[in-house]
N, C-alpha and C positions, 0 to 999 in steps of 0.2 A: 735197581735202585737198592740202596742201603742207607738208612739214616740212623745215626746212634746219638742218643742224648743222655748226658750224665749229669745228675744234680746231687750236690752235696748240700744238705738243708739242716738248719737249726731244729732239734727236737722241740717243736712247737706246733699246736693245732692250727695255726695260721699259714703253716706250709703246706697243708693238704690241698687247699684249692689251688695253690701256685703249681704244685706238680701236676694235678688234674688239668689246669688250664694249658700248661705246657704241651702234655701229651695229646690232649684233644686237638689243639691247634695244629700240631704237626701231622696228625692223621687226617684231619679235614683237608689240609693244604696238598696232600697227595691223592685225595680221592677216595678215602676209605668211607664205605656207606655209614649212613648214621647209626644204624642198630649196632655195628661192630663198634664203632667210637664209644657209644654209650655204655655197652657191655663192659668194654675195658675201662671206661671212666669209674664205674662202679666198683669193679674189682680193684683197681688201683687205690681208690679211696679207702676201701676196707683194709687193704695190706698196709697202708700209711697209717690208718686208725689204729690197727693192731700194734704197730712199732710204738706209737705214742702211749697206748695204754698198758702194754705188757712188757716192754723191752728192758725196763729198769734204767740203771744209770748210763748215762752217755749224753754228750752234748749234740750230736749230728747223727743223721742217717743218710743213706744214699738211695737214689731212686735213678735206674737206668732203663731206658726205653730203647728198643731196637725195632726198626721196621724194615721189611725187605718186600718183594714182590708178592710174598705168600703169607707171611705171618708177623704178628707182634710178640715180642719177648719183653717182658718187664721184670726186674729184679729190685726188690726193696730189701735193703741190707742194714742192719743195726748192728752195734757192738754191745748190746746189753747182756743180761744174765742168761739168756738161752732158755729152752723148755725141752720137754719131751716131745719132739715132733711127731712121733708114732702114735702118740695117744690124741693129739689135737685133731678135732674135725673127723675123729673115726665114727662118732655117733652122729644122730640127728638133732640139732636144737629144737626145742619146743618153739613152734611158730609164734607163740603169744610171748615168747621171752623178749625182753628189751636188750640183752647181752647174750654173747655166745654164739651168734649167728654168722660171724664175719667169714670164717672159712667156708662154710656151707654156701654163703652168697658168692664169694669167689668161684667156687666150684660150678656154681650154676651159670656164672656169665662168661667163663673163659673155657678153653679146651683142656688145660692142664694146669694144676696147681701142685708144687712141690714146696714143702716146708722143709729146710735144712737148718737144724739149730744144734749147737753144742753148748753145753753148760759153762758159762762164764766166758764164752766167745762170741755170742751173739747169734743172730738168725738171718736166713736169706728166704724171702718169699719169692719164688720163681713163678711166673705166670706165662702161659702161651695161649694164643688164639690165632686161628686162621683168619685171614683177612678177605674180605669182598670189596671190590671197588666199584665206584660209580662208572656208567658208561661215559667215555670221553675223559676219564681221568688220566692223570700222568703216567700211571703204570699200563693203561690200557693203550696209550699212544705209543709206548715203547714195545708193547707186545700185543699186536693186534690178534683178536681171535681168528683160528683159521677158517677159511671160507668152506662152504658146504659143497 
């Protein structure tokens, strides 16, 4: 199985729940367990929120979601001003802080977070998470577990 979804969205806070809704429904339809779905939804929400807050000028951003039998890969891409990606998220945010915890939250909920940014060329937030599926899911029917 391989599902690829690509969204080109206006840079507007109302598009965050749209991208989350589409991603969640795709994962639920193929039988990804609820914990994985929710972890990815939180990380995607944080990535999209960071685009809206930090990317600078630009009318649109892109969200791509790729699901296969093993993992989910999400890329959130903007064409804004970029930043020093090596410095972001290197430390730990104060747990009482109201801002600055997005990268740390993404790292807590997915297996891999890569921030690729170039000044004046934009940013890619690349998220990966291994998937677990419900018993009887579409993926399990295609690849049954070996008998003991």
